N, C-alpha and C positions, 0 to 999 in steps of 0.2 A: 741971627745963626746964617752962617753960610751954607751952600745948598748941599757943600759937600757933606755934612754932619747929618744929610739924609740918607745919605748910602747903608744901602744893610750890610757891609763892610765894617763902617764905621763904628761900632758900637760902642755901650760901655766896657769898664773893664770885668773883670770875671769872678767876681764871688764879689757879695756882701762885706767879706773884710776885707776884701783887696789884692791881688797882686800889684795889678795897675790899674788903677782907677784914674781915667779922663772927666774932666768936667764937661756936664752935658749944654754947657752954656757956647761952648767956641767948635770949632769944626776940628777934626780929628789932626790934623797937621800941625795944631797949634797949641795941643794938649802937652799937658808936661806930667810925668807920674807924680803921683801923692804917696804914695807908696813906695819901699823902698826896696824891692826886689825885682827882677828881672824872672823871665818863665824860666832859662837855665837855675836860678838861683834858689827859685821858690819851692819848688816841690822835693825840698831834701829831706822834709820832715813827715811824720805819717798825720800829724797834726793840721799842717799848712795844707796838706795834697787832701784831707779831706773836706777843709774848708774849700778848696779850691770844687772838689764835687759837690759839695751844699750848694756853690754859687749857681752850677747848672739844674741842680733841682730848683733852685727860687724859680724861674722862670717857670715852673707851672701854677704857680699861684697870681699870675699877673691877671689885670683886668682883661688884655688884649692877645693871651693865649686862653690858657684853663679856668678863667674866672667866668666875667659875665659875657666875652663876647663866646664863649664856648658856647653858652648855651640861647645868645643871642640868634646863633644864627644854626646852631643845633637842632634846635626848637624851634626859633622865631621863623625862618625863614622853610618851615615845613606845614603841613596841614595839622599838625601837634596843636598849634595856637592859631588864633583869628587873626582877620587882618585888622588893620588900624589899631594896635596896640603902642602908645604912646614911648619909645622906647628911647628916644631920641631927645632930652631934656636939656638941650644945649650943655652938655656937660659931659668930659672923657666920662668912660671911653663908647659914647653912644655916636656921636657928633656922624651926620650924616647915613644913619642904617635904618634909617626907617624906610624911602625907596629902594630898600635893595631887600632888604626881610620882606617886605609887603607887594613885591615885583610889579611897584608902579614905572622904576626906572634899574634895573638892574645895573644896564651902566654907569648907572654913578659910583658905584664902588670904586671906581677906579681915580675918583679926587675925594671919595670922602675919608676924611681925619682917621676915623674909626676902621677902616679896614687898611688904611695904609697902616698902621697901627698892628693890626692882627698880623701880616705880611712883616714886619721888623721885630715884632717877638720873637716869633718862632727862628727867626735868623740868628736872634740876640745869643738865642737857646742856642742855636748851633755855634756859632762863635765863641762863645764860652766852655761847650763839648770839645771844640775841636782845640784850644789853648790847652783843657787839661788833659784831652788826649796826647797832644807833644807834649806836654810836662811828665807826664807821666812815665810816658816811652824815655824819658830821659833820666829819672828818678833813680835814684839807688836804696829806697825804701824795702821793705821787706817783700818779697816777688808775690808771696801771697794777697798783701795788700794791692800793689798795684794791680793785679789780675783783678781783684773783686770790684777797685775803683774802674777801672776801664771799663767792666762788665755794663756797671751803672752809668756812663756816662754814654757806652753806646748805644744802650738800649732807650736813655732818653734822647739822643741825636736821633735815633729809630721813629722814636715818636716825635721829633717837633718835625721831620722830613714826611711824614707820613698824615701830619695834619695838612703839610703844606701841598703835596700831590694830590691829596683830595677835594682840597680848594681851587688851586688853580692847574691842577695838570703838572707839565712837566716844569722845574722851576733851576735855577743856579745851585750846580750842586757842589757845594765848598768841604772840603774835606781836612784840609788842611787852616790853620794859623794865616788869616791876612797880613799881609808884613804892612806897618803903619807908613802911611801915606801912600802906598804903590795905586796910581790909580788907574792900572791896569787891570786891579781887582776889582773893580765897577764896570769893563764891560765885558766879563764872563756870560758867554749864553748860557740860552736854557740846554738843560740835558733833556733826554725823553723821558717819556713818561718809564717808560721799561728799564731805565738807565737808574731810576732816582727808586724805581723798587727793589731793584738789585741789589741798593747799596744800605737799605732798611734791611734785605733781607739777611743779608753778610753779615751786618751788623748784630742783628741778634741772634745769627744761628753763633757765631762767635762769643757771643757772651754768654747765654744759657748755663755752662754747663760753669763757668764761675760764680754764679751769682746763689746765693744761699735758699733755702727752705723757707717758707714763713714762719714756722714755729723756731729757727735761728734768730730772727729778726725781733721777736718774743723774746725769747730767751736773752738778749740781746739789749732790750728796750729799744731798739731803731725800728719798732711798726712805722711803715711808713715807707721805708727804704725798699727798692726794686730787689723782686724775688725770683728764681726761677718760674714761678708760674703766673709771674704777672709777666715775664716778659716770651714766654708759652702764648698766653692768651692773646698778647699783642701781632705777636707770630701768627695764631689764628687767624684773624683778623684781617692782618695784611694779606696772608695767600688767601684767605676767601674773597677779598678785594679783588687780588691778583687772578682770581678766578681760576687759583690750582686749589681742587676741591680735595684729590689727595692729600696734598700733603696737610690741607686745613684740618680733616678729620684725625689725620695723625697725631697735630701738633696737640687739638684738644683734647685726645684718649692720652697724651702723655698727661695733660693738669688732672683729669679722673680719675687717671690709677696711682696718681701720687697718693692719693687718698686725704688732701688735705683740707678738700673743700667739701661742701653738698649745701643743699637746700636749707636756708632758717627754715623751721617750720613756721613763723610768724614772718608771711611777707614785710610788712611793716618794720618791723626789726631791722630792715637792710639802711632805713633811714631815719635814724632815733640814735641819736651824740651818746647816750647811755649802753646802745648793744654794736656801737662799729667797730669795724674788724672783727667782725664773727667769722661764722664757718663758710658763709658764703660769699664774704668779700675777699677776692681776690689782692686787686691793689685800691685804695683810696688816696686823695689829694689830702692830708692833714691840716687839722685846723689847731688852732690856739685862742684861747678868749682874751687873756691876757695879753693880747696884741704889743708887740715890739715892734721898731724897725726894722733890726737885724738880730732879733733872737727870740724867744722864749719856748723855742724845743730844737731839735736837731738838725732841722731843715727848712722848707719852705712854709709857714706859719699866716703866710696873709691872703691868702683866700677867698674870697670877696663872698662866696655862696650869691642868691639871689638879694641880695642888699637886706631892705626891711621883712623883718618876718612873716611878721603878720599882714604887711601892708598887701604886699605882695600876693599872698594866699587869698586875701577877701576884697582884690578891685586896685584901689592906692593907686600908684602908679602906672599900673597895667602892664605891666615890663614883662612881664612871662607867665601868660595866663593860661591855662590849656584851651582850648576849643571844644565847643558842642559837639563836633565831626569826632573829637575822640574819646566824649564820653558816650557819645553810641557806639563804639566799636565794642564793651562791655557787655556782657552778656548780665539778664540779671541776678545770675548766684556769684558774679566772678570778684568776690573781696579785695579783688586789686583795684576795683572803680573807686572805692571811697581814697584811698590813699594817694590815687593818680588826678583823681579828680573830683572835686568834694563840691557837696549839699550843704544847704542852710538845716538839713536833720541829721549830718554827720557830726560826730565828736571823735574829738581824736585825745587822746591823754587828757580828754577828760576835759575838752576844751569844745565848743560848740564852732562847725564851721561855716562857711557861708556856699554859696553857689546855687548855680540852676542850672537845669539841662544845656540849655542856650548856652550860657555863661558859668561853667562851672570854676570853681576855685582852687589853688593849688594846694597840694599837702607835703610832697617830696619835696627837700631842699628846703624846709621851711620851721621853725618851732612855733606849734599853735599857741597863742595865750601872748606869747612875746613881743614886744614892740624894741624898735630900736633903741630907745631910751634907754633900756633893761644891760646894754652892753657899753663897757667902756670905752669902743669903738662904735659907730652907727654903722659901718659898711663891715665891721667882723663881727661876724656869729659864730658859736661855739660848732658848728655841724659839717661835718667834714664830706666830701664830695666822692661817691662812689663810684671809681672812674670804669671799673672791670671787675662786674658781678659772674659768679660760677654760675646762674642762670642765661646769660649772657651767650657765657660759655659754649652749655646745653646746647642753645639753641643753633648755636655757629657749626657746631657738629653735627646738629642733625642737617641745618641746610646743605653744608656740606656734603653729607654723602646723598641727599634727595637730590641736588642739582646734577651730584659727580654722577648719577646712574641715567638709563639712558629713559627720555620722556614718560614711553608708555608701559614701561615693569613699573610690575609689582612696588608699591613703595617700601623702600630699607626695612626692616625690623628692625636695625638700632636707632634709624631716625626716628620711628615710630613712638618706640620706649623711650626716648629723649624727650618728646612732643607731650608725651601723656606723665612723664614726671612734672613738667612745667604745670602743665591742666589741673592734675592732681592737687597737688600744693593750692593753687588758685580754686581749689572746692570744686570745680568741673569733673563733669564724669560723661557727659559727652561731648561727642563723638568717643566708643568706646576705642582700647586698643583694635578690637578685631573689626570694628569699621575702621579706623585707622587704616589697616592692614589690607584694603578691599582695593584702597585708593591707589592711582597709579602715582610715580614718581615726581612726574609735574604738578598734580593735582597737592600732594601732600610737599611739594614745596611751596606751592601758593600758601596752603595754611598755617606754613610755618614761617613765614612772612609776616604774614598778617598778625600771627603771634608774639613775633618781635615789638612789634607796636601795642600790645595791649600789657606786655611783661615789661616791657622796656621805654614805655610813654613819658615823656618829659626829663628823660634825663639826657639829651641832648645828641645821641646816635644817627636819630631821624632822618635827617638830611645826608649826610654819610649813605648810610642804607636804601634812598630814594634811588640815588644819584648812580650809584652800584647797579640799581634795577636798571636804570636805563630810563630814556626820554619819556615813555609811555606812561610809566608806574610813578614818574616827577612830575607829569604835568596832570595827569588823572587825582591825584592827591590834593594839587595846588588847588584843581576847578572845583573841587569840593567844599571847601573855605572861601571861596573867592577870591585867590590871592591872582587866579588866571581866568580869563573869559574870551570870550569869542569874538567881543570888541574891543572894547580900549586896552585891553590886558591881554593879547598872543601871547600863545607858546613860543619860546625860543631856542630851539636843542642848544644853543650857547648858554643856556643858562644851568645845565651841567656843568659848569666853572663859573666862578668870578673871577672877573679881568684883573688883573696885574696893577700895582699903581701906577698911573702914567707917569708918578713922578719920578720910578725905580728905571721906566724909557727912557725916560728924556736924560737923564744920569749918565744909564749907559751908552749914549749917541747913535742909541738903534741897534744894538748890541743881542736886548734882552725885547722879544716880541711880544706883542697883545696878544692875545686870545682871540681865535676868530670869534666873527661877531659882535664887536668889542670897537 
């Protein structure tokens, strides 16, 4: 394979059914289209336009995006998992990941095949989105369909850029299709973090009004497609990360006021396939047990979860086991503990689990009692990944309200109410609402942030939370599990971002610069 084929711009065709599909064995300029269509002629029917949209969704299910690498970094690079898990078994997508998530050599990420694939994977999604956006803008199909398809694709592009900016900081900003063979595309310099966030926020604000409600997707038998609630939740997360606290609180309130979502009475119901897409679910990455390469559902159906459903839970490969430190965050009465960090005295769905306080087992993202041989594909288990939950949204609004208030001011009453809702469902009654109300805004903010870890443990958002809270939060968390120490693994503020793949810097001839510290 020629070097040119590594360039982010030079990616595969747009969709699994193909507008223009190129062989991955050759460089871009050597590739010949297998399909019969160009961008100009493909989007002339609603069916083909929808296939193009599905091709953008498809990226959500890849190992290098929201599958194995999402939790390998989002959980594995934090205090939610212990040091020394054998994630890199010598096979994709893990190659070169161990020193990165264990912090023995974070700089190795710039040469890691796994980390290069993360970077490239999200850009492939962006490329597909840009092609579909361009095609839809030239299409003559029904305008209402165009508006909805554009809203979905722009929201997906926003998700992909959101992941990139939080992994790497400012990145090259592509908003139009890349001209095949145009070498100048690889010399696009990095945009600033501000510019990336501006694009994300603009894409989402343009899209929300043209997306359906969750109830509409249910009536269409299209659960898993993006909704207003999903886009507003992502925008809330984006505003919170961007420290736009007033805006974050406002968008979160729009989701609350929609009346489409609520907390499940049963916390564990969020992680059982029979009760997926319930009232707490805002958006899930859909799964299909009867996997086929290009079908089996309306959209992406190849999300791999955590691999073997019970081996991971009880040791096995040990690729994503919870840490003892996470176990110790739960109060004795907290019902969330056994659904996040299991002990051998726990039973889930009638199956005895495993684990000790120092080495607990996994409960989320596994199917108790099942082994990989029980499924048609060992890496495909029928268990959705809930990417956005209503509980997360409530905590984001609470955090935005507390963070936006003067530190010494009384705790905002709305933030207290949201926090109490979360803790009530967990079976916890202390502190009481009155006691929380006596907190300062700063003290309540600290409590809300700690509550996020208990509520969302092992759901892969921990890395981004720690990073946005700053170097002290990240350093202290990693020191608790031995990933950072004062001797051979000292903290470096550079660890708040990963280094960009060295291959991309070289191919850009220096136009793309490396993050400081690497």
